[in-house]
FIVEX-725080 format. One line per field, with one value per residue: x, y, z of N, C-alpha, C in turn; residue number from 0; chain. Coordinates in steps of 0.2 Angstrom, whole numbers. Each point is the difference from the previous one (the first is absolute). Example, Ala and Ser with C-alpha at 12.3 -4.5 7.8 and 13.67 -1.06 7.14 Angstrom:
2
nxx <- [66,-2]
nyy <- [-28,5]
nzz <- [39,-4]
caxx <- [-4,4]
cayy <- [6,6]
cazz <- [0,1]
cxx <- [4,-4]
cyy <- [6,5]
czz <- [0,3]
k <- [0,1]
c <- [A,A]
***
This chain:
428
nxx <- [64,2,-6,3,-4,2,4,-3,6,-3,5,2,5,-4,-4,6,2,-6,1,6,-1,1,2,6,0,-2,5,5,-2,-1,6,2,-5,0,4,2,-5,0,-6,-2,-1,6,-3,4,2,1,5,-3,3,-6,-3,0,-3,-3,1,-7,-3,0,6,-1,4,-6,-1,6,0,-6,3,5,-4,3,4,-3,0,-1,-5,-2,0,-3,-4,1,-6,-3,-4,2,6,-3,-2,6,-5,0,0,6,-4,4,-3,-2,4,-5,-4,4,-4,-1,1,-5,4,-5,4,-5,2,0,3,4,-3,5,-3,5,-1,7,-3,-4,5,3,-6,0,6,-2,-5,4,5,-4,1,-6,-3,1,-4,3,-1,-4,-3,-1,-6,-1,-4,6,1,3,7,0,7,1,5,3,4,0,-6,0,6,-3,-6,3,4,-6,-1,-1,-5,-3,-3,-4,1,-6,-1,-6,6,-3,6,4,-6,-2,-1,-6,0,7,-1,-5,4,5,-5,-3,5,-3,-1,-2,-4,-1,-1,-3,-3,-1,-2,-4,-3,0,-3,-4,0,-1,-3,-2,-7,0,-2,-6,1,-7,1,-6,-1,-4,-1,-4,-4,-3,6,-3,-6,0,2,-5,-4,2,0,-6,-2,2,-3,-5,0,1,-5,-3,1,-2,-5,2,-5,0,-3,-1,-2,-6,2,-3,-6,-3,-4,-4,7,-3,0,2,4,-6,-5,4,2,0,1,-6,-2,3,-3,-5,1,2,6,0,-2,2,-1,-3,3,-1,2,0,7,-3,3,-6,1,-4,4,3,1,5,2,-5,3,-5,-1,6,0,-5,3,6,-3,-3,5,3,-6,2,7,4,2,1,-6,0,1,3,-4,6,-1,5,-5,1,-4,1,-4,-1,0,-6,-2,-1,-6,4,2,6,2,-1,6,2,2,7,0,6,-4,-5,5,2,-7,0,6,-2,-6,5,-3,-4,2,-6,-3,-4,-2,-5,3,4,1,6,0,0,1,1,4,-2,4,-5,1,0,-5,4,-3,5,-3,3,5,1,6,-2,-2,6,3,-5,2,6,-1,-4,5,4,-4,-1,7,1,-1,-1,4,-3,5,-3,6,4,5,-4,5,1,6,-4,-4,5,2,-6,-2,6,-2,-6,3,-1,3,-6,4,-2]
nyy <- [60,-3,-1,-5,0,-6,2,-3,-4,2,3,-3,-1,-2,-3,-3,-1,-2,-2,-1,-7,-5,-5,1,6,-1,-4,3,6,-3,-2,2,-4,3,4,-6,-1,7,1,-1,7,-2,2,4,1,5,-2,5,6,1,2,-4,5,-5,5,-1,-2,6,-3,4,5,3,-4,-1,7,1,-4,4,5,3,4,3,6,-4,-3,6,2,-5,1,6,1,2,3,4,-4,-3,-5,-2,-4,-4,7,-2,0,3,-4,6,-2,-4,4,-2,-5,3,-7,-4,-4,-5,-5,-3,-4,-6,-2,-5,-6,0,6,4,-1,-2,-3,-2,-2,-2,-3,-2,-2,-3,-2,-2,2,-3,-3,1,-6,-5,-4,-4,-5,-2,5,-6,3,-2,-5,-1,4,-6,0,-3,-1,4,-4,5,-4,-4,2,-1,-4,-3,-1,-2,-4,-1,1,-7,3,-3,-4,-1,-4,1,-7,-2,-2,-5,-3,6,-1,6,1,0,-6,0,3,-4,-5,2,1,-6,-4,4,-6,-3,5,0,-7,1,5,-3,-6,3,3,-6,-3,5,-1,-7,1,5,-2,4,-4,0,-6,2,-6,3,-6,0,6,-2,1,-4,-2,3,1,-7,0,4,-3,-6,2,3,-6,-4,5,0,-7,-1,5,-3,-5,5,-4,0,0,-5,0,-6,3,-3,-1,4,1,-3,4,-1,0,-5,-5,-6,2,3,-3,-3,2,4,2,3,-5,-4,4,-1,-6,-3,-2,-6,0,-6,3,-6,5,-7,-5,5,-1,-6,-4,1,6,3,-1,5,7,-1,6,-1,5,-2,-6,1,3,-4,-5,3,1,-6,-3,4,-2,-5,1,4,3,4,-3,2,-7,1,-5,-3,-3,-5,-2,-5,-2,-7,2,-6,1,-1,6,-4,2,-1,3,-3,2,7,0,2,6,1,7,-2,-4,4,4,-4,-1,6,1,-4,3,5,3,4,5,-1,5,-1,5,-3,-6,3,-5,-3,-3,-7,-2,-6,-4,-4,-4,0,6,1,4,6,3,5,2,6,2,6,3,-1,-6,-1,3,-4,-5,2,1,-6,-3,3,-2,-5,2,-7,-4,-5,-5,-6,-4,-4,-3,2,-1,4,-2,6,-1,0,-4,-3,-1,-1,-4,-2,0,-3,-3,3,-6,0,2,-5]
nzz <- [-46,-5,-2,-1,-6,1,-5,-6,1,5,2,5,-4,-5,4,2,-6,-1,6,-3,0,4,-4,3,-1,-6,-1,4,-2,-5,2,-6,-1,-6,2,-2,3,-2,4,-6,1,2,6,-2,6,-3,4,-3,1,2,-5,-5,-4,-4,-4,1,-6,-1,3,5,1,-1,-5,-2,1,-3,-4,0,0,-5,-2,-5,5,5,-4,-2,7,3,-5,3,1,-6,4,-4,0,-6,4,0,-4,6,2,3,4,4,4,3,5,1,2,4,1,6,1,2,1,-1,3,-2,5,-4,6,-3,0,-4,-1,1,-6,-2,-5,4,4,-5,-2,6,-1,-6,2,5,-4,-4,7,1,-3,4,-4,6,-4,4,4,0,1,6,1,3,-5,0,-2,-6,3,-5,-2,5,4,-6,1,6,0,-5,4,5,-5,-2,6,0,1,5,-4,5,-5,2,0,-3,0,-2,1,0,3,-2,7,-3,2,-1,-6,-1,2,-4,-4,3,1,5,3,-6,-2,7,0,-5,3,5,-4,-4,5,3,-5,-1,6,1,-6,3,0,-6,-4,2,-4,-1,-2,1,-3,-5,4,4,-5,4,-1,-5,4,1,-6,-2,4,-2,-6,2,3,-5,-4,5,0,-7,0,6,-3,-4,-2,-6,-3,-4,-5,-2,-6,-1,-7,4,-4,6,4,-5,-2,-3,4,1,-5,-2,2,4,-6,5,-6,0,3,-4,-5,4,0,-5,1,-3,-6,-1,-6,-1,-3,1,-4,-5,-2,1,5,3,-2,-5,-5,4,-1,4,-2,-4,-3,-5,2,0,-6,-3,2,-2,-5,0,2,-4,-2,4,-1,4,-5,6,0,-7,1,-5,-1,0,-6,3,-3,-4,-5,-1,-5,1,-6,-1,2,6,2,6,-5,-1,6,-2,-2,6,-4,0,0,5,3,0,1,5,2,0,4,4,-1,0,5,-4,4,0,-2,5,-5,-1,1,-4,-3,1,-5,1,-6,2,-3,4,3,4,-3,7,-2,1,5,0,6,0,4,-3,-3,-6,2,4,-5,-4,4,-1,-7,1,4,-4,-6,4,0,-2,6,-4,1,-1,0,-4,2,5,-4,-3,-4,2,-2,-6,4,3,-6,-2,5,0,-7,1,5,5,2,3,5,3]
caxx <- [1,-3,-3,2,-3,5,-2,4,6,3,5,1,5,-3,-5,4,3,-5,-2,6,2,4,-4,0,-5,-7,-1,-1,-6,-6,1,-2,2,5,1,2,-7,-6,-6,-4,-5,3,1,7,1,7,1,3,-4,-5,-2,0,-6,1,-5,-5,-3,-5,2,4,3,-5,-4,5,1,-6,0,5,-1,4,-2,3,6,5,2,4,7,4,2,3,-5,-4,-7,-4,2,-4,4,1,-2,6,5,0,0,2,-5,3,-2,-6,0,-2,-6,1,-5,1,0,0,2,-2,5,-3,5,-2,-2,7,3,2,5,4,-2,-5,3,3,-5,-2,5,0,-6,-1,1,-6,-7,-2,-2,0,-6,0,-7,-5,-2,-7,-4,-3,-7,0,4,7,2,5,5,5,7,2,6,5,-2,1,6,0,-4,4,5,-3,-6,-6,-5,-3,-8,-3,-6,-4,-6,-4,1,1,1,1,-6,-4,-6,-5,-2,5,-2,-6,2,5,-3,-6,1,4,6,5,3,4,6,3,3,6,6,3,4,6,5,2,5,6,3,0,-4,-2,-7,-4,-3,-5,-2,-6,-3,-6,-4,-8,-3,-3,6,3,1,4,7,1,1,7,6,0,3,8,3,0,5,7,3,2,7,5,0,-6,-4,-2,-4,0,-7,-1,0,-7,-1,-6,-2,-5,2,-2,4,3,6,-1,-6,2,5,-3,5,-1,1,7,4,-1,2,7,5,0,-2,3,-6,3,-1,3,-4,-5,2,2,2,-5,-4,3,6,-1,5,-2,-2,-1,0,-7,-3,4,-2,-7,0,3,-4,-5,3,1,-6,-2,5,5,6,6,-1,-1,6,-1,3,3,3,7,0,-5,-2,1,-6,0,-6,-6,-3,-7,-1,2,7,5,1,6,6,2,7,2,2,6,-1,-3,5,4,-4,0,6,1,-5,0,-6,1,-4,-5,-3,-7,-1,-6,2,7,3,3,-2,4,-3,5,-2,6,3,-5,-5,-6,0,0,-1,3,-1,5,2,7,1,-6,-6,1,1,-6,-3,3,-3,-7,1,1,-5,-5,3,-1,5,5,-1,2,2,-2,3,7,3,-1,6,-3,5,-2,-4,4,4,-5,-2,5,1,-7,-2,3,-4,-1,3,-3]
cayy <- [-7,-1,-7,-2,-7,-4,-1,-5,2,4,-3,4,5,6,4,4,6,5,4,3,-4,-6,-6,-3,4,-2,-8,-1,4,-4,-7,-4,-8,-1,7,-1,-3,4,-2,6,2,1,7,1,6,3,5,6,5,2,-5,2,-1,1,4,-3,5,4,2,6,1,1,-7,-4,2,-2,-7,-1,4,5,6,1,4,-4,-5,3,2,-6,-3,5,1,6,-2,2,-4,-6,-6,-5,-6,-4,3,-2,6,-1,2,0,-5,1,2,-6,1,-4,-5,-6,-6,-6,-6,-7,-5,-6,-5,-7,-3,-2,7,5,-2,5,4,4,5,4,5,5,5,4,5,3,7,3,-1,3,-5,-7,-3,-7,-3,5,-2,-3,0,-6,2,2,7,0,1,-4,5,-2,2,6,1,1,7,6,4,3,6,5,3,4,4,-2,-2,-6,1,-6,-3,-4,-2,-4,-6,-7,-5,4,3,5,-3,5,-2,2,7,1,-1,5,7,1,-3,5,-3,-2,6,3,-4,1,6,-1,-3,5,5,-3,-1,6,3,-4,0,7,2,7,0,-6,0,-5,-2,-4,0,-4,0,0,7,3,2,7,5,-3,1,7,1,-3,5,6,-2,-1,6,3,-3,0,7,1,-4,3,-4,1,-6,0,-5,-2,0,-3,5,2,6,4,-2,-6,-6,-6,-5,-2,3,7,3,2,5,7,5,7,-1,-2,7,4,-4,-3,5,-1,-7,-2,-2,-5,1,-5,-6,-1,-6,-4,-7,-5,3,1,4,7,4,0,6,5,7,3,-2,2,8,0,-1,5,6,-1,1,7,3,-2,1,4,-3,-1,-7,-6,-3,-4,-7,-2,-7,0,-7,-1,-7,-3,-5,-5,0,5,0,-2,0,-6,-2,2,8,3,0,7,1,7,3,-2,-7,1,2,-6,-4,3,-2,-8,-3,4,3,7,3,5,5,1,7,1,-3,3,-6,-5,-7,-4,-6,-4,-7,-4,-6,-5,2,4,7,3,7,3,7,2,8,3,7,4,-1,3,8,3,0,5,6,0,1,7,4,-1,2,-5,0,-4,-6,-6,-5,-7,0,0,-6,0,5,6,6,6,4,4,5,5,3,5,6,4,1,0,-5,2,-4,1]
cazz <- [-3,-6,-2,-7,-2,-5,-7,-3,-2,5,5,6,-1,-4,5,5,-4,-2,6,3,6,-2,0,7,5,-2,2,7,3,-2,1,-6,1,-5,-4,-7,-3,2,-3,-4,5,7,2,4,3,-1,6,-2,3,-4,-5,-7,-4,-7,-3,-5,-4,3,7,1,7,5,1,4,7,4,1,6,6,0,-4,-6,1,3,-5,-5,3,1,-7,-4,-5,0,1,-6,-6,0,1,-6,2,1,4,7,5,7,5,7,4,4,8,4,5,6,0,4,-4,4,-3,3,-1,3,0,-1,6,3,2,-5,-4,-1,-6,3,4,-5,-2,5,1,-6,1,6,-1,-3,3,7,5,-2,3,-1,-1,4,7,-1,6,2,2,7,0,-1,-7,-3,-2,-5,1,-3,2,-5,-4,5,-1,-7,1,4,-3,-5,3,-2,5,0,0,2,-4,4,-5,3,-4,3,-5,-6,-3,4,3,3,6,4,0,5,7,2,-1,4,7,3,4,-4,-3,4,0,-7,0,5,-3,-5,4,3,-6,-3,5,0,-6,-2,-6,0,-3,1,-7,0,-6,2,-6,0,6,-1,-1,6,5,-2,6,6,-2,2,8,2,-2,5,6,-1,-1,6,4,-3,0,6,0,-5,-6,-5,-3,-7,-3,-7,-3,-6,-5,-2,-4,2,7,0,-3,3,0,6,1,0,3,7,0,0,-2,3,7,1,-1,6,6,0,-3,-7,-3,-6,-5,-3,-7,-4,-1,-5,-3,6,-2,-3,-4,-7,-1,-1,4,7,3,-6,2,1,6,6,1,2,8,4,-1,5,6,2,1,6,5,-2,-5,4,3,-5,-3,-6,0,-6,0,-3,-3,-5,-1,-6,-1,-5,-4,1,7,1,8,3,-2,5,1,-4,4,2,-2,1,-6,-3,-3,-6,-5,-1,-4,-7,-4,-1,-5,-6,0,1,5,-2,5,-1,2,5,7,2,2,-5,-1,-4,-2,-2,-1,4,-3,-1,-5,3,0,6,0,6,1,5,0,-2,2,-3,3,6,0,0,7,4,-2,3,7,1,-2,5,7,5,5,-2,-4,4,-4,2,6,0,-2,-7,-2,-5,2,-3,5,5,-4,-2,6,3,-4,1,7,6,5,7,5,7]
cxx <- [-4,-2,1,-3,5,-4,4,6,4,6,1,5,-3,-4,4,3,-5,-2,6,2,3,-5,0,-5,-7,-1,-1,-6,-6,1,-2,2,5,1,2,-6,-6,-6,-4,-6,1,1,6,0,7,1,4,-4,-6,-3,0,-6,2,-6,-4,-3,-6,1,3,3,-5,-4,5,1,-6,0,5,-1,5,-2,4,7,5,3,5,7,4,3,3,-4,-3,-7,-4,1,-4,5,1,-2,6,5,-1,0,1,-6,3,-2,-6,1,-2,-6,1,-6,3,0,1,1,-3,5,-2,5,-4,-1,7,4,2,6,5,-2,-6,3,4,-5,-2,6,0,-6,0,2,-6,-7,0,-2,2,-6,1,-6,0,-1,-7,-3,-3,-7,0,4,7,2,5,5,5,7,1,7,5,-1,2,6,0,-4,4,5,-2,-5,-7,-5,-3,-8,-2,-6,-4,-6,-5,0,0,1,1,-6,-3,-6,-5,-2,5,-1,-6,2,4,-4,-6,1,4,6,6,3,5,7,4,4,6,6,3,5,7,5,3,5,6,4,1,-3,-2,-7,-4,-5,-5,-2,-5,-4,-6,-4,-7,-2,-3,5,3,1,4,7,2,1,6,5,0,4,7,3,2,6,7,3,3,7,5,0,-6,-4,-2,-4,1,-7,0,-2,-8,0,-7,-1,-4,2,-1,6,4,6,-1,-4,2,6,-3,5,0,2,8,4,-1,4,8,5,1,-3,3,-5,4,-2,4,-4,-6,1,3,1,-5,-5,3,6,-2,5,-2,-2,-1,-2,-7,-3,4,-2,-7,0,3,-4,-6,3,1,-6,-3,4,5,5,6,0,0,7,-2,4,3,3,7,0,-5,-2,2,-6,1,-7,-2,-2,-6,-1,2,7,5,1,6,5,2,7,2,1,6,-1,-4,4,4,-4,-1,6,0,-4,0,-6,1,-5,-5,-3,-7,-1,-6,1,6,4,3,-2,5,-5,5,-3,6,2,-5,-6,-5,1,-1,-2,3,-2,5,0,6,0,-6,-6,0,0,-7,-4,3,-3,-7,1,1,-6,-6,2,-1,6,6,-2,2,1,-2,4,8,2,-1,4,-3,5,-2,-5,4,4,-5,-2,5,1,-6,-2,5,-3,0,3,-3,5]
cyy <- [-1,-7,-1,-7,-2,-1,-5,2,4,-5,5,5,6,4,4,6,5,4,2,-3,-6,-6,-4,4,-2,-7,0,3,-5,-7,-4,-7,-2,6,-1,-3,4,-3,6,1,0,7,0,7,3,5,6,6,2,-5,3,-1,1,3,-3,6,4,3,7,0,0,-6,-4,2,-2,-8,-2,4,5,6,0,3,-5,-5,4,2,-7,-3,5,2,7,-2,1,-5,-6,-6,-5,-7,-5,2,-2,7,-3,3,0,-5,2,3,-6,1,-5,-5,-5,-7,-6,-6,-6,-5,-6,-6,-7,-3,-2,6,4,-3,6,5,5,6,5,5,5,5,5,5,5,8,4,-1,4,-5,-7,-3,-7,-3,-7,-3,-3,0,-7,1,1,6,-1,1,-5,5,-2,2,7,2,2,7,6,4,4,7,5,4,5,5,-1,-2,-7,1,-7,-2,-5,-2,-4,-7,-7,-5,3,3,5,-3,5,-2,2,8,2,0,6,7,0,-3,4,-3,-2,6,4,-4,1,7,0,-3,4,5,-3,-2,6,4,-4,0,7,1,7,0,-6,0,-6,-2,-6,-1,-5,-1,0,8,2,2,7,5,-3,1,8,2,-3,5,6,-2,-1,7,4,-3,1,7,2,-3,3,-3,2,-6,1,-6,-2,0,-3,6,2,6,3,-3,-6,-6,-6,-6,-1,4,7,3,2,5,7,5,6,-1,-1,7,4,-3,-1,6,0,-7,-2,-4,-6,0,-4,-6,0,-6,-4,-7,-5,4,0,5,7,3,-1,6,5,7,2,-2,2,8,0,-1,5,7,0,0,7,4,-2,1,4,-3,-2,-6,-6,-2,-5,-7,-1,-7,1,-7,0,-7,-3,-6,-5,0,-6,0,-3,0,-7,-2,1,7,2,1,7,0,7,3,-2,-7,1,2,-6,-5,3,-2,-7,-2,5,4,8,2,6,4,2,7,1,-2,3,-6,-4,-7,-4,-6,-5,-8,-4,-6,-5,2,4,7,3,8,2,8,1,7,1,7,5,-1,3,7,3,0,5,7,1,2,8,4,0,2,-5,0,-4,-7,-6,-5,-7,-4,-1,-7,-2,5,5,6,7,4,4,6,6,3,5,6,4,2,1,-4,3,-6,2,1]
czz <- [-6,-1,-8,-2,-5,-7,-3,-3,6,4,6,-1,-4,4,5,-3,-2,6,4,7,-2,1,7,5,-1,2,7,3,-2,2,-6,0,-6,-4,-7,-4,2,-4,-3,5,7,2,5,3,-1,6,-2,4,-5,-5,-7,-3,-7,-3,-5,-4,4,7,0,7,5,1,4,7,4,2,6,6,0,-5,-7,0,2,-5,-5,3,0,-7,-5,-7,1,1,-6,-6,1,1,-6,3,0,4,7,5,7,4,7,5,4,7,4,5,6,0,5,-4,5,-4,4,-1,3,-1,-1,7,4,2,-6,-4,-1,-6,3,4,-5,-3,5,1,-6,1,6,0,-2,3,7,5,-3,4,-1,0,3,7,-1,7,1,4,8,1,0,-7,-1,-3,-5,2,-3,2,-5,-4,5,-2,-7,1,4,-3,-6,2,-3,6,-1,0,2,-4,3,-5,4,-5,4,-6,-7,-3,4,2,3,7,5,1,5,7,2,1,5,7,4,4,-5,-3,5,1,-7,0,5,-3,-5,3,2,-6,-3,5,-1,-7,-3,-7,1,-2,1,-6,0,-7,1,-7,0,6,-2,-1,7,5,-2,5,5,-2,1,7,2,-2,4,6,-1,-1,6,4,-2,-1,6,1,-5,-6,-5,-1,-7,-2,-7,-2,-7,-5,-2,-4,2,7,0,-4,3,-1,7,2,2,6,7,0,-2,-1,5,8,1,-1,6,6,0,-3,-7,-2,-6,-4,-4,-8,-5,0,-4,-4,6,-2,-3,-5,-7,0,-1,4,8,3,-6,2,1,6,6,1,3,8,4,-1,5,7,3,0,6,6,-2,-4,4,4,-4,-3,-6,1,-7,0,-3,-4,-6,0,-6,0,-6,-4,-4,7,0,8,2,-3,6,1,-4,5,1,-2,2,-7,-4,-3,-7,-6,-2,-5,-8,-4,-1,-5,-7,-1,1,6,-3,6,-2,3,4,7,2,3,-5,0,-5,-3,-2,0,4,-4,-2,-5,3,0,7,-1,7,0,6,1,-2,2,-2,5,7,0,-1,7,4,-2,3,7,1,-2,5,7,5,5,-3,-4,5,-5,2,-6,-2,-2,-8,-3,-6,1,-3,4,5,-3,-1,7,3,-4,1,7,5,5,7,4,7,5]
k <- [0,1,2,3,4,5,6,7,8,9,10,11,12,13,14,15,16,17,18,19,20,21,22,23,24,25,26,27,28,29,30,31,32,33,34,35,36,37,38,39,40,41,42,43,44,45,46,47,48,49,50,51,52,53,54,55,56,57,58,59,60,61,62,63,64,65,66,67,68,69,70,71,72,73,74,75,76,77,78,79,80,81,82,83,84,85,86,87,88,89,90,91,92,93,94,95,96,97,98,99,100,101,102,103,104,105,106,107,108,109,110,111,112,113,114,115,116,117,118,119,120,121,122,123,124,125,126,127,128,129,130,131,132,133,134,135,136,137,138,139,140,141,142,143,144,145,146,147,148,149,150,151,152,153,154,155,156,157,158,159,160,161,162,163,164,165,166,167,168,169,170,171,172,173,174,175,176,177,178,179,180,181,182,183,184,185,186,187,188,189,190,191,192,193,194,195,196,197,198,199,200,201,202,203,204,205,206,207,208,209,210,211,212,213,214,215,216,217,218,219,220,221,222,223,224,225,226,227,228,229,230,231,232,233,234,235,236,237,238,239,240,241,242,243,244,245,246,247,248,249,250,251,252,253,254,255,256,257,258,259,260,261,262,263,264,265,266,267,268,269,270,271,272,273,274,275,276,277,278,279,280,281,282,283,284,285,286,287,288,289,290,291,292,293,294,295,296,297,298,299,300,301,302,303,304,305,306,307,308,309,310,311,312,313,314,315,316,317,318,319,320,321,322,323,324,325,326,327,328,329,330,331,332,333,334,335,336,337,338,339,340,341,342,343,344,345,346,347,348,349,350,351,352,353,354,355,356,357,358,359,360,361,362,363,364,365,366,367,368,369,370,371,372,373,374,375,376,377,378,379,380,381,382,383,384,385,386,387,388,389,390,391,392,393,394,395,396,397,398,399,400,401,402,403,404,405,406,407,408,409,410,411,412,413,414,415,416,417,418,419,420,421,422,423,424,425,426,427]
c <- [A,A,A,A,A,A,A,A,A,A,A,A,A,A,A,A,A,A,A,A,A,A,A,A,A,A,A,A,A,A,A,A,A,A,A,A,A,A,A,A,A,A,A,A,A,A,A,A,A,A,A,A,A,A,A,A,A,A,A,A,A,A,A,A,A,A,A,A,A,A,A,A,A,A,A,A,A,A,A,A,A,A,A,A,A,A,A,A,A,A,A,A,A,A,A,A,A,A,A,A,A,A,A,A,A,A,A,A,A,A,A,A,A,A,A,A,A,A,A,A,A,A,A,A,A,A,A,A,A,A,A,A,A,A,A,A,A,A,A,A,A,A,A,A,A,A,A,A,A,A,A,A,A,A,A,A,A,A,A,A,A,A,A,A,A,A,A,A,A,A,A,A,A,A,A,A,A,A,A,A,A,A,A,A,A,A,A,A,A,A,A,A,A,A,A,A,A,A,A,A,A,A,A,A,A,A,A,A,A,A,A,A,A,A,A,A,A,A,A,A,A,A,A,A,A,A,A,A,A,A,A,A,A,A,A,A,A,A,A,A,A,A,A,A,A,A,A,A,A,A,A,A,A,A,A,A,A,A,A,A,A,A,A,A,A,A,A,A,A,A,A,A,A,A,A,A,A,A,A,A,A,A,A,A,A,A,A,A,A,A,A,A,A,A,A,A,A,A,A,A,A,A,A,A,A,A,A,A,A,A,A,A,A,A,A,A,A,A,A,A,A,A,A,A,A,A,A,A,A,A,A,A,A,A,A,A,A,A,A,A,A,A,A,A,A,A,A,A,A,A,A,A,A,A,A,A,A,A,A,A,A,A,A,A,A,A,A,A,A,A,A,A,A,A,A,A,A,A,A,A,A,A,A,A,A,A,A,A,A,A,A,A,A,A,A,A,A,A,A,A,A,A,A,A,A,A,A,A,A,A,A,A,A,A,A,A,A,A,A,A,A,A,A,A,A,A,A,A]
***
């Protein structure tokens, strides 16, 4: 598949003709909000076999082949060229389709207090063919070892019809906040812990969960070893029951990184104990922080490079946001929170306010600047086909286990198009 960035004056019909396909095919594949009003800078996925590369000054078949993981001889054969003849600048070269990599993909999915809306279920249906796991958010532990159980019944038939396994996402949250005191009780009180594990086992059996996923955050630093001991106990028990266990980990770059979010998460121990860990490589740009990319490629790479130095790459899963944020400017600490938006909504905002989409090469992320009806300036950072493809390349480069999306329900059709082109999804 080809990623194309809309230029000034482009129409959907011109783009389709350029790539030998139809406007309807591109519109449907990308779920274009308004195909007659494309946004300058908008990244579109063209559903054609392989890819097209436009030759730039100084490029050769050899340098282009290295960029795409193929050979100069294969490029020459595919394009009817002689390997010894210099390339003409501006020439379009067809690139062979990439070799697909097997990987696991998880989709966290969070119903509203009133349950699953039809829009959320439709998002689940769209994502399900591309997922290994659904992770309903969340089973919140209580201080007596019982669990607050989310509704999952509407999700189960979608999972069954698409071969998606269920991941039991368990947190130490109380009143929507992570609680170090709840964590302390669960990890140190033997009687409560036994009840807790018994309840997990019962629910997992009744609802057919394949993986038990612990998302314990903001634990006390002194509970680091207690958490490791708990995971060993959980691993022994749930392995006997035929289930895997996994953890969610804060995005660290060293074993000694300080801060409430980091200190109790022992990458090396988790790599030895659990079946896999999801690294939360997002939220550099967050709702109450200053405007910036949510998952800039530099910090993401730094965290994952550290992760694979402490645990097997086959146990490391990259966390990935399916959303962006819309900040009202000027940013000041204490301002109202930035609004979470989907990539599709970001494109609609650009169209509505006649704003171009620009791309930050350092962060490898798109952004928009616009002025609303009340004269207020806004900055939007989000994801597009280019930014997600860069993450896919990193996933393959580091030989990671896969990717986990936070969260299903944010419309991003280009992600699923590229995922299906780049990977074979592991089904349990």
